[in-house]
A tleap script that builds the chain and sets N, CA, C and O, in Angstrom:
source leaprc.protein.ff14SB
mol = sequence {
  NMET SER VAL LEU LYS GLN VAL GLU VAL GLN
  ILE MET GLY GLN SER TYR LEU LEU GLY CYS
  PRO ASP GLY GLY GLN GLN ARG LEU LEU GLU
  ALA VAL GLU LYS VAL ASP THR ALA MET CYS
  LYS ILE ARG ASP ALA GLY LYS VAL LYS ALA
  ARG ASP ARG ILE ALA VAL LEU ALA ALA LEU
  ASN LEU ALA PHE ASP VAL SER ASP ARG ASN
  THR SER ALA LEU HIE ALA SER GLY PHE ALA
  GLN SER GLU PHE PRO THR ASP GLY ASN GLY
  TYR ASP ALA ASN ASP PRO ARG LEU ALA GLY
  LEU VAL ASN ARG LEU ASP ASP ALA LEU GLY
  ASP ASP GLY ARG LEU CLEU
}
set mol.1.N position { -43.099 -18.289 10.949 }
set mol.1.CA position { -41.654 -19.469 10.456 }
set mol.1.C position { -41.878 -20.560 9.256 }
set mol.1.O position { -42.900 -21.230 9.111 }
set mol.2.N position { -40.790 -20.599 8.480 }
set mol.2.CA position { -41.303 -21.070 7.393 }
set mol.2.C position { -40.304 -22.587 7.701 }
set mol.2.O position { -39.146 -22.505 8.109 }
set mol.3.N position { -40.858 -23.653 7.478 }
set mol.3.CA position { -40.378 -25.023 7.965 }
set mol.3.C position { -39.144 -25.541 6.516 }
set mol.3.O position { -39.544 -25.787 5.378 }
set mol.4.N position { -38.120 -25.585 6.812 }
set mol.4.CA position { -37.473 -26.252 6.181 }
set mol.4.C position { -37.197 -27.301 6.067 }
set mol.4.O position { -36.605 -27.833 7.006 }
set mol.5.N position { -37.521 -28.138 4.771 }
set mol.5.CA position { -37.357 -29.719 4.496 }
set mol.5.C position { -36.129 -30.268 3.741 }
set mol.5.O position { -35.518 -29.838 2.763 }
set mol.6.N position { -35.946 -31.518 4.629 }
set mol.6.CA position { -34.397 -31.880 4.011 }
set mol.6.C position { -34.758 -33.030 2.515 }
set mol.6.O position { -35.062 -34.222 2.562 }
set mol.7.N position { -34.619 -32.316 1.526 }
set mol.7.CA position { -34.101 -33.135 0.278 }
set mol.7.C position { -32.922 -33.610 -0.222 }
set mol.7.O position { -32.018 -32.794 -0.403 }
set mol.8.N position { -32.747 -34.746 -0.480 }
set mol.8.CA position { -31.581 -35.460 -0.965 }
set mol.8.C position { -31.667 -35.515 -2.816 }
set mol.8.O position { -32.453 -36.043 -3.602 }
set mol.9.N position { -30.213 -34.538 -2.998 }
set mol.9.CA position { -30.673 -34.827 -4.567 }
set mol.9.C position { -29.189 -35.302 -5.007 }
set mol.9.O position { -28.400 -35.685 -4.143 }
set mol.10.N position { -28.877 -35.271 -6.204 }
set mol.10.CA position { -27.724 -35.879 -7.378 }
set mol.10.C position { -27.202 -34.921 -7.951 }
set mol.10.O position { -28.135 -34.425 -8.583 }
set mol.11.N position { -26.108 -34.203 -8.184 }
set mol.11.CA position { -25.577 -33.381 -8.996 }
set mol.11.C position { -24.231 -33.724 -9.296 }
set mol.11.O position { -23.271 -33.600 -8.536 }
set mol.12.N position { -24.228 -34.353 -10.953 }
set mol.12.CA position { -23.295 -34.899 -11.422 }
set mol.12.C position { -22.834 -36.212 -10.992 }
set mol.12.O position { -21.777 -36.675 -11.422 }
set mol.13.N position { -23.352 -36.646 -10.414 }
set mol.13.CA position { -22.962 -38.092 -9.633 }
set mol.13.C position { -23.117 -38.271 -8.184 }
set mol.13.O position { -23.436 -39.304 -7.596 }
set mol.14.N position { -22.746 -36.701 -7.515 }
set mol.14.CA position { -22.806 -36.696 -6.126 }
set mol.14.C position { -23.794 -35.983 -5.306 }
set mol.14.O position { -24.189 -34.847 -5.570 }
set mol.15.N position { -24.319 -36.932 -3.950 }
set mol.15.CA position { -25.242 -36.681 -3.514 }
set mol.15.C position { -25.286 -35.117 -2.600 }
set mol.15.O position { -24.250 -34.677 -2.102 }
set mol.16.N position { -26.538 -34.427 -2.480 }
set mol.16.CA position { -26.199 -33.137 -1.751 }
set mol.16.C position { -27.318 -33.383 -0.604 }
set mol.16.O position { -27.903 -34.431 -0.879 }
set mol.17.N position { -27.724 -32.916 0.342 }
set mol.17.CA position { -28.488 -32.905 1.299 }
set mol.17.C position { -28.846 -31.315 1.094 }
set mol.17.O position { -27.970 -30.451 1.055 }
set mol.18.N position { -30.030 -31.087 0.988 }
set mol.18.CA position { -30.348 -29.535 0.946 }
set mol.18.C position { -31.867 -29.205 1.949 }
set mol.18.O position { -32.803 -29.953 2.229 }
set mol.19.N position { -31.650 -28.041 2.235 }
set mol.19.CA position { -32.912 -27.285 2.539 }
set mol.19.C position { -33.772 -27.041 1.822 }
set mol.19.O position { -33.445 -26.685 0.690 }
set mol.20.N position { -35.040 -27.112 2.115 }
set mol.20.CA position { -36.353 -26.730 1.099 }
set mol.20.C position { -37.198 -25.989 1.804 }
set mol.20.O position { -37.561 -26.370 2.917 }
set mol.21.N position { -37.683 -24.693 1.200 }
set mol.21.CA position { -39.067 -24.254 2.414 }
set mol.21.C position { -40.077 -25.131 1.802 }
set mol.21.O position { -40.027 -25.694 0.709 }
set mol.22.N position { -41.017 -25.150 2.709 }
set mol.22.CA position { -42.410 -25.951 2.678 }
set mol.22.C position { -43.218 -25.198 1.536 }
set mol.22.O position { -43.589 -24.026 1.479 }
set mol.23.N position { -43.378 -26.308 0.596 }
set mol.23.CA position { -44.091 -26.159 -0.428 }
set mol.23.C position { -43.029 -25.846 -1.821 }
set mol.23.O position { -43.506 -25.900 -2.954 }
set mol.24.N position { -41.588 -25.525 -1.599 }
set mol.24.CA position { -40.838 -25.320 -3.173 }
set mol.24.C position { -40.108 -26.658 -3.308 }
set mol.24.O position { -39.041 -26.493 -3.900 }
set mol.25.N position { -40.345 -28.008 -2.933 }
set mol.25.CA position { -39.571 -29.292 -3.580 }
set mol.25.C position { -39.401 -28.998 -4.608 }
set mol.25.O position { -38.235 -28.923 -4.994 }
set mol.26.N position { -40.566 -28.678 -5.579 }
set mol.26.CA position { -40.770 -28.673 -7.046 }
set mol.26.C position { -39.777 -27.952 -7.628 }
set mol.26.O position { -39.174 -28.251 -8.659 }
set mol.27.N position { -39.690 -27.413 -7.242 }
set mol.27.CA position { -38.644 -25.172 -7.892 }
set mol.27.C position { -37.862 -25.974 -7.416 }
set mol.27.O position { -36.862 -25.622 -8.042 }
set mol.28.N position { -37.461 -26.952 -6.664 }
set mol.28.CA position { -35.763 -26.717 -5.892 }
set mol.28.C position { -35.179 -28.232 -7.197 }
set mol.28.O position { -34.218 -28.150 -7.962 }
set mol.29.N position { -36.138 -29.464 -7.050 }
set mol.29.CA position { -35.790 -30.375 -8.351 }
set mol.29.C position { -35.235 -30.122 -9.523 }
set mol.29.O position { -34.305 -30.597 -10.174 }
set mol.30.N position { -36.560 -28.658 -9.744 }
set mol.30.CA position { -36.205 -27.916 -11.511 }
set mol.30.C position { -35.006 -27.852 -11.085 }
set mol.30.O position { -34.295 -28.827 -11.330 }
set mol.31.N position { -34.412 -26.695 -10.319 }
set mol.31.CA position { -33.299 -25.917 -10.306 }
set mol.31.C position { -32.013 -27.071 -10.401 }
set mol.31.O position { -30.994 -26.947 -11.080 }
set mol.32.N position { -32.388 -28.249 -9.491 }
set mol.32.CA position { -31.064 -29.061 -9.585 }
set mol.32.C position { -31.116 -29.564 -10.687 }
set mol.32.O position { -29.950 -29.857 -10.950 }
set mol.33.N position { -32.147 -30.032 -12.021 }
set mol.33.CA position { -31.912 -30.355 -12.990 }
set mol.33.C position { -31.228 -29.893 -13.798 }
set mol.33.O position { -30.300 -30.482 -14.353 }
set mol.34.N position { -31.709 -28.348 -14.062 }
set mol.34.CA position { -30.971 -27.470 -14.638 }
set mol.34.C position { -29.365 -27.249 -14.448 }
set mol.34.O position { -28.524 -26.987 -15.308 }
set mol.35.N position { -29.219 -27.432 -13.107 }
set mol.35.CA position { -27.556 -26.915 -13.047 }
set mol.35.C position { -26.810 -28.767 -12.939 }
set mol.35.O position { -25.584 -28.822 -13.042 }
set mol.36.N position { -27.546 -30.078 -12.751 }
set mol.36.CA position { -27.288 -31.116 -13.196 }
set mol.36.C position { -26.910 -31.225 -14.671 }
set mol.36.O position { -25.836 -31.811 -14.814 }
set mol.37.N position { -27.533 -30.795 -15.910 }
set mol.37.CA position { -27.194 -30.792 -17.060 }
set mol.37.C position { -26.205 -29.583 -17.309 }
set mol.37.O position { -25.142 -29.819 -17.883 }
set mol.38.N position { -26.456 -28.522 -16.971 }
set mol.38.CA position { -25.455 -27.693 -17.480 }
set mol.38.C position { -24.033 -28.148 -17.080 }
set mol.38.O position { -23.106 -27.865 -17.839 }
set mol.39.N position { -23.797 -28.833 -15.939 }
set mol.39.CA position { -22.347 -29.412 -15.226 }
set mol.39.C position { -22.242 -30.367 -16.289 }
set mol.39.O position { -21.675 -30.112 -17.352 }
set mol.40.N position { -22.762 -31.422 -16.027 }
set mol.40.CA position { -22.737 -32.836 -17.013 }
set mol.40.C position { -22.248 -32.095 -18.493 }
set mol.40.O position { -21.171 -32.198 -19.080 }
set mol.41.N position { -23.523 -31.278 -18.868 }
set mol.41.CA position { -22.988 -31.135 -20.642 }
set mol.41.C position { -21.365 -30.400 -20.949 }
set mol.41.O position { -20.833 -30.335 -22.057 }
set mol.42.N position { -20.689 -29.806 -19.424 }
set mol.42.CA position { -19.542 -29.309 -19.733 }
set mol.42.C position { -18.664 -29.865 -19.534 }
set mol.42.O position { -17.660 -29.624 -20.205 }
set mol.43.N position { -18.636 -30.939 -18.445 }
set mol.43.CA position { -17.848 -31.873 -18.072 }
set mol.43.C position { -17.501 -33.116 -19.403 }
set mol.43.O position { -16.523 -33.864 -19.409 }
set mol.44.N position { -18.816 -33.051 -20.672 }
set mol.44.CA position { -19.030 -34.252 -21.140 }
set mol.44.C position { -18.319 -33.418 -22.439 }
set mol.44.O position { -18.004 -34.112 -23.406 }
set mol.45.N position { -18.107 -32.249 -22.489 }
set mol.45.CA position { -17.181 -31.860 -23.594 }
set mol.45.C position { -15.601 -31.857 -23.858 }
set mol.45.O position { -14.851 -31.661 -24.814 }
set mol.46.N position { -15.452 -32.322 -21.900 }
set mol.46.CA position { -14.219 -32.782 -22.429 }
set mol.46.C position { -12.725 -31.657 -21.160 }
set mol.46.O position { -11.784 -31.847 -20.390 }
set mol.47.N position { -13.664 -30.408 -21.891 }
set mol.47.CA position { -12.371 -29.567 -21.782 }
set mol.47.C position { -12.107 -29.027 -20.156 }
set mol.47.O position { -10.963 -28.735 -19.810 }
set mol.48.N position { -13.005 -28.946 -19.411 }
set mol.48.CA position { -12.855 -28.874 -18.051 }
set mol.48.C position { -13.175 -29.691 -17.008 }
set mol.48.O position { -14.329 -30.006 -16.721 }
set mol.49.N position { -11.917 -30.147 -16.265 }
set mol.49.CA position { -11.910 -31.188 -15.660 }
set mol.49.C position { -12.621 -31.042 -14.212 }
set mol.49.O position { -13.601 -31.706 -13.877 }
set mol.50.N position { -12.035 -30.159 -13.478 }
set mol.50.CA position { -12.132 -29.587 -12.039 }
set mol.50.C position { -13.692 -29.855 -11.847 }
set mol.50.O position { -14.285 -29.943 -12.922 }
set mol.51.N position { -14.458 -30.000 -10.751 }
set mol.51.CA position { -15.490 -30.054 -10.602 }
set mol.51.C position { -16.275 -28.600 -9.990 }
set mol.51.O position { -17.478 -28.380 -10.134 }
set mol.52.N position { -15.100 -27.490 -9.133 }
set mol.52.CA position { -15.001 -26.741 -8.681 }
set mol.52.C position { -15.198 -25.321 -10.065 }
set mol.52.O position { -15.849 -24.306 -9.817 }
set mol.53.N position { -14.556 -25.535 -11.344 }
set mol.53.CA position { -14.527 -25.067 -12.381 }
set mol.53.C position { -16.148 -25.240 -13.178 }
set mol.53.O position { -16.940 -24.397 -13.601 }
set mol.54.N position { -16.171 -26.408 -13.145 }
set mol.54.CA position { -17.742 -26.837 -14.095 }
set mol.54.C position { -18.253 -26.466 -13.384 }
set mol.54.O position { -19.283 -26.400 -14.055 }
set mol.55.N position { -18.780 -25.780 -11.709 }
set mol.55.CA position { -19.666 -25.447 -11.370 }
set mol.55.C position { -19.427 -23.820 -11.262 }
set mol.55.O position { -20.361 -23.167 -11.726 }
set mol.56.N position { -18.887 -23.447 -10.998 }
set mol.56.CA position { -18.548 -21.840 -11.710 }
set mol.56.C position { -18.677 -21.436 -13.167 }
set mol.56.O position { -18.989 -20.289 -13.486 }
set mol.57.N position { -18.384 -22.586 -14.214 }
set mol.57.CA position { -19.331 -21.984 -15.621 }
set mol.57.C position { -20.579 -22.693 -15.912 }
set mol.57.O position { -21.181 -22.514 -16.971 }
set mol.58.N position { -21.036 -23.607 -14.870 }
set mol.58.CA position { -22.099 -23.739 -15.224 }
set mol.58.C position { -23.014 -22.681 -14.746 }
set mol.58.O position { -23.775 -22.139 -15.548 }
set mol.59.N position { -22.995 -22.314 -13.373 }
set mol.59.CA position { -23.749 -21.196 -12.676 }
set mol.59.C position { -23.437 -19.809 -13.668 }
set mol.59.O position { -24.477 -19.186 -13.883 }
set mol.60.N position { -22.728 -19.461 -14.040 }
set mol.60.CA position { -22.661 -18.141 -15.046 }
set mol.60.C position { -23.138 -18.768 -16.687 }
set mol.60.O position { -23.476 -17.882 -17.473 }
set mol.61.N position { -23.159 -19.583 -16.986 }
set mol.61.CA position { -24.179 -20.055 -17.987 }
set mol.61.C position { -25.379 -19.712 -17.976 }
set mol.61.O position { -25.999 -19.153 -18.880 }
set mol.62.N position { -25.912 -20.180 -16.493 }
set mol.62.CA position { -26.942 -19.955 -16.804 }
set mol.62.C position { -27.871 -18.867 -15.742 }
set mol.62.O position { -29.070 -18.979 -15.486 }
set mol.63.N position { -26.852 -17.727 -15.192 }
set mol.63.CA position { -26.898 -16.426 -15.083 }
set mol.63.C position { -26.850 -16.185 -16.160 }
set mol.63.O position { -27.984 -16.122 -16.635 }
set mol.64.N position { -25.856 -15.948 -17.065 }
set mol.64.CA position { -26.368 -15.101 -18.799 }
set mol.64.C position { -27.869 -15.636 -18.995 }
set mol.64.O position { -28.769 -14.797 -19.013 }
set mol.65.N position { -28.178 -16.998 -19.142 }
set mol.65.CA position { -29.430 -17.456 -19.667 }
set mol.65.C position { -30.347 -16.640 -19.205 }
set mol.65.O position { -31.047 -16.019 -20.005 }
set mol.66.N position { -30.502 -16.500 -17.924 }
set mol.66.CA position { -31.466 -15.849 -16.859 }
set mol.66.C position { -31.431 -13.816 -17.569 }
set mol.66.O position { -32.411 -13.112 -17.814 }
set mol.67.N position { -30.177 -13.510 -17.677 }
set mol.67.CA position { -29.911 -12.232 -17.973 }
set mol.67.C position { -30.944 -12.083 -19.259 }
set mol.67.O position { -31.928 -11.357 -19.400 }
set mol.68.N position { -30.333 -13.056 -20.145 }
set mol.68.CA position { -30.831 -12.767 -21.420 }
set mol.68.C position { -32.520 -12.738 -21.532 }
set mol.68.O position { -33.176 -11.851 -22.078 }
set mol.69.N position { -33.023 -13.905 -20.892 }
set mol.69.CA position { -34.060 -14.225 -20.711 }
set mol.69.C position { -35.123 -12.455 -20.218 }
set mol.69.O position { -36.159 -12.081 -20.767 }
set mol.70.N position { -34.521 -11.885 -19.301 }
set mol.70.CA position { -34.981 -10.524 -18.885 }
set mol.70.C position { -34.526 -9.445 -19.973 }
set mol.70.O position { -35.303 -8.556 -20.323 }
set mol.71.N position { -33.377 -9.547 -20.435 }
set mol.71.CA position { -33.250 -8.420 -21.704 }
set mol.71.C position { -34.588 -8.740 -22.836 }
set mol.71.O position { -35.242 -7.896 -23.450 }
set mol.72.N position { -34.717 -10.061 -22.866 }
set mol.72.CA position { -35.732 -10.776 -24.395 }
set mol.72.C position { -36.627 -9.814 -23.611 }
set mol.72.O position { -36.736 -8.722 -24.169 }
set mol.73.N position { -37.545 -9.989 -22.029 }
set mol.73.CA position { -38.643 -9.830 -21.744 }
set mol.73.C position { -38.806 -8.018 -22.030 }
set mol.73.O position { -39.935 -7.646 -22.352 }
set mol.74.N position { -37.872 -7.107 -21.929 }
set mol.74.CA position { -37.450 -6.060 -21.608 }
set mol.74.C position { -37.792 -5.472 -23.203 }
set mol.74.O position { -38.676 -4.616 -23.230 }
set mol.75.N position { -37.245 -5.807 -24.382 }
set mol.75.CA position { -37.720 -5.831 -25.774 }
set mol.75.C position { -39.060 -6.117 -25.583 }
set mol.75.O position { -39.852 -5.178 -25.667 }
set mol.76.N position { -39.496 -7.300 -25.326 }
set mol.76.CA position { -41.069 -7.337 -25.834 }
set mol.76.C position { -42.323 -6.404 -24.702 }
set mol.76.O position { -43.553 -6.386 -24.640 }
set mol.77.N position { -41.042 -5.620 -23.828 }
set mol.77.CA position { -42.490 -4.901 -23.207 }
set mol.77.C position { -42.793 -3.539 -23.879 }
set mol.77.O position { -43.672 -2.713 -23.630 }
set mol.78.N position { -41.517 -3.553 -25.074 }
set mol.78.CA position { -42.098 -2.592 -25.757 }
set mol.78.C position { -40.809 -1.668 -26.276 }
set mol.78.O position { -40.935 -0.850 -27.187 }
set mol.79.N position { -39.397 -1.936 -25.486 }
set mol.79.CA position { -38.249 -1.089 -25.484 }
set mol.79.C position { -37.482 -1.541 -26.774 }
set mol.79.O position { -37.119 -2.704 -26.949 }
set mol.80.N position { -37.234 -0.365 -27.797 }
set mol.80.CA position { -36.563 -0.844 -29.181 }
set mol.80.C position { -35.362 -1.371 -29.081 }
set mol.80.O position { -34.424 -0.788 -28.536 }
set mol.81.N position { -35.289 -2.562 -29.616 }
set mol.81.CA position { -33.769 -2.907 -30.022 }
set mol.81.C position { -32.941 -2.082 -30.061 }
set mol.81.O position { -32.223 -2.392 -29.111 }
set mol.82.N position { -32.373 -0.909 -30.668 }
set mol.82.CA position { -31.224 0.019 -30.775 }
set mol.82.C position { -31.300 0.783 -29.673 }
set mol.82.O position { -30.624 1.811 -29.627 }
set mol.83.N position { -32.403 0.297 -28.248 }
set mol.83.CA position { -31.930 1.039 -27.121 }
set mol.83.C position { -30.967 0.115 -26.046 }
set mol.83.O position { -30.411 0.410 -24.988 }
set mol.84.N position { -31.040 -1.064 -26.791 }
set mol.84.CA position { -29.805 -2.079 -25.594 }
set mol.84.C position { -29.010 -2.545 -27.041 }
set mol.84.O position { -29.389 -3.395 -27.847 }
set mol.85.N position { -28.197 -1.984 -27.074 }
set mol.85.CA position { -26.836 -2.521 -28.401 }
set mol.85.C position { -26.489 -3.915 -27.437 }
set mol.85.O position { -26.442 -3.877 -26.208 }
set mol.86.N position { -26.278 -5.039 -28.193 }
set mol.86.CA position { -25.885 -6.245 -27.963 }
set mol.86.C position { -24.857 -6.785 -28.986 }
set mol.86.O position { -24.554 -6.456 -30.133 }
set mol.87.N position { -24.453 -7.713 -28.152 }
set mol.87.CA position { -23.533 -8.787 -29.278 }
set mol.87.C position { -24.508 -10.079 -29.910 }
set mol.87.O position { -23.984 -10.991 -30.550 }
set mol.88.N position { -25.825 -10.034 -29.671 }
set mol.88.CA position { -26.359 -10.886 -30.604 }
set mol.88.C position { -27.167 -11.968 -29.203 }
set mol.88.O position { -28.308 -12.406 -29.059 }
set mol.89.N position { -25.995 -12.061 -28.438 }
set mol.89.CA position { -26.569 -13.204 -26.909 }
set mol.89.C position { -27.437 -12.450 -26.262 }
set mol.89.O position { -28.362 -13.008 -25.671 }
set mol.90.N position { -27.295 -10.825 -26.240 }
set mol.90.CA position { -28.716 -10.520 -25.405 }
set mol.90.C position { -27.844 -9.062 -24.743 }
set mol.90.O position { -28.307 -7.941 -24.537 }
set mol.91.N position { -26.362 -9.606 -24.506 }
set mol.91.CA position { -25.135 -8.921 -23.776 }
set mol.91.C position { -25.129 -7.399 -24.243 }
set mol.91.O position { -25.682 -7.221 -25.328 }
set mol.92.N position { -24.757 -6.597 -23.802 }
set mol.92.CA position { -24.195 -5.229 -23.907 }
set mol.92.C position { -22.871 -5.032 -24.234 }
set mol.92.O position { -21.952 -4.903 -23.424 }
set mol.93.N position { -22.743 -4.998 -26.110 }
set mol.93.CA position { -21.375 -5.200 -26.636 }
set mol.93.C position { -20.582 -4.203 -26.383 }
set mol.93.O position { -19.391 -4.196 -26.697 }
set mol.94.N position { -21.204 -3.234 -25.763 }
set mol.94.CA position { -20.357 -2.065 -25.461 }
set mol.94.C position { -19.872 -2.057 -23.803 }
set mol.94.O position { -18.926 -1.336 -23.486 }
set mol.95.N position { -20.413 -2.706 -23.002 }
set mol.95.CA position { -19.977 -2.575 -21.957 }
set mol.95.C position { -18.666 -3.055 -21.215 }
set mol.95.O position { -18.574 -4.225 -20.845 }
set mol.96.N position { -17.576 -2.072 -20.984 }
set mol.96.CA position { -16.399 -2.920 -20.640 }
set mol.96.C position { -16.007 -4.037 -19.545 }
set mol.96.O position { -15.083 -4.845 -19.453 }
set mol.97.N position { -17.269 -3.674 -18.659 }
set mol.97.CA position { -17.288 -4.549 -17.256 }
set mol.97.C position { -17.660 -5.596 -18.049 }
set mol.97.O position { -16.836 -6.346 -17.527 }
set mol.98.N position { -18.255 -6.386 -18.961 }
set mol.98.CA position { -18.637 -7.697 -19.260 }
set mol.98.C position { -16.895 -7.646 -19.833 }
set mol.98.O position { -15.915 -7.191 -19.244 }
set mol.99.N position { -16.961 -8.100 -20.778 }
set mol.99.CA position { -15.296 -7.910 -21.311 }
set mol.99.C position { -14.229 -8.034 -20.129 }
set mol.99.O position { -13.368 -8.901 -19.973 }
set mol.100.N position { -14.513 -6.983 -19.384 }
set mol.100.CA position { -13.381 -7.165 -18.276 }
set mol.100.C position { -13.708 -8.505 -16.971 }
set mol.100.O position { -12.916 -9.102 -16.241 }
set mol.101.N position { -14.781 -8.576 -17.071 }
set mol.101.CA position { -15.656 -10.221 -16.134 }
set mol.101.C position { -15.252 -11.235 -17.296 }
set mol.101.O position { -15.159 -12.299 -16.685 }
set mol.102.N position { -14.970 -11.487 -18.593 }
set mol.102.CA position { -14.573 -12.495 -19.400 }
set mol.102.C position { -13.584 -12.564 -19.432 }
set mol.102.O position { -13.278 -13.756 -19.436 }
set mol.103.N position { -12.588 -11.823 -19.468 }
set mol.103.CA position { -10.782 -11.883 -19.490 }
set mol.103.C position { -10.748 -12.474 -17.858 }
set mol.103.O position { -10.068 -13.490 -17.715 }
set mol.104.N position { -11.323 -12.008 -16.801 }
set mol.104.CA position { -10.438 -12.565 -15.473 }
set mol.104.C position { -11.032 -13.706 -15.168 }
set mol.104.O position { -10.554 -14.385 -14.260 }
set mol.105.N position { -12.190 -14.140 -15.867 }
set mol.105.CA position { -12.947 -15.542 -15.838 }
set mol.105.C position { -11.723 -16.302 -16.332 }
set mol.105.O position { -11.034 -17.174 -15.804 }
set mol.106.N position { -11.672 -15.693 -17.518 }
set mol.106.CA position { -10.547 -17.030 -18.581 }
set mol.106.C position { -9.039 -17.311 -17.767 }
set mol.106.O position { -8.306 -18.300 -17.764 }
set mol.107.N position { -8.935 -16.038 -17.116 }
set mol.107.CA position { -7.322 -15.701 -16.640 }
set mol.107.C position { -7.528 -16.534 -15.386 }
set mol.107.O position { -6.559 -17.275 -15.222 }
set mol.108.N position { -8.480 -16.672 -14.419 }
set mol.108.CA position { -8.790 -17.631 -13.454 }
set mol.108.C position { -8.755 -18.988 -13.909 }
set mol.108.O position { -7.862 -19.662 -13.395 }
set mol.109.N position { -9.694 -19.719 -14.962 }
set mol.109.CA position { -9.803 -20.747 -15.522 }
set mol.109.C position { -7.821 -21.240 -16.172 }
set mol.109.O position { -7.308 -22.358 -16.121 }
set mol.110.N position { -7.396 -20.367 -16.527 }
set mol.110.CA position { -6.529 -20.885 -16.843 }
set mol.110.C position { -5.891 -22.033 -17.728 }
set mol.110.O position { -6.178 -21.528 -18.814 }
set mol.111.N position { -5.453 -22.815 -17.953 }
set mol.111.CA position { -5.237 -23.991 -19.020 }
set mol.111.C position { -6.905 -24.979 -19.321 }
set mol.111.O position { -7.285 -25.618 -20.302 }
set mol.112.N position { -7.339 -24.794 -18.428 }
set mol.112.CA position { -8.953 -25.471 -18.009 }
set mol.112.C position { -9.715 -25.490 -19.335 }
set mol.112.O position { -10.195 -26.500 -19.851 }
set mol.113.N position { -9.774 -24.008 -19.915 }
set mol.113.CA position { -10.780 -23.463 -21.039 }
set mol.113.C position { -10.820 -22.420 -20.929 }
set mol.113.O position { -10.314 -21.882 -19.944 }
set mol.114.N position { -11.451 -21.705 -21.918 }
set mol.114.CA position { -12.059 -20.616 -22.283 }
set mol.114.C position { -13.466 -20.950 -21.765 }
set mol.114.O position { -14.158 -21.964 -21.850 }
set mol.115.N position { -13.686 -19.504 -21.083 }
set mol.115.CA position { -15.578 -18.772 -21.044 }
set mol.115.C position { -16.193 -19.042 -22.099 }
set mol.115.O position { -16.868 -20.022 -22.413 }
set mol.116.N position { -15.808 -17.714 -22.867 }
set mol.116.CA position { -16.390 -17.727 -24.267 }
set mol.116.C position { -15.736 -18.059 -25.502 }
set mol.116.O position { -16.361 -18.018 -26.562 }
savepdb mol mol.pdb
quit
């Protein structure tokens, strides 16, 4: 049974007490730094003010980055570029689910700004 350690972190100036598995503190702190940087960048751009919307946008941006790296890894592992039609950012340009997701997020964000 793994033991959780309590780690206090700051994200966008707010304190959070997080549970962290033994030996995972460095990875947690790296993740916190990525989230904090992403959220502060969105906040500092000035288009979005609400903390929850900033968090959603930051999470989506980080998820897209991970997806992009995974797609790049597939290309590097021998898949031809033409097997994965993308929009230049590593996302499938022909996938209507992506367009639908972006539209739904834009609708949810309303006047706070557009996702892309």
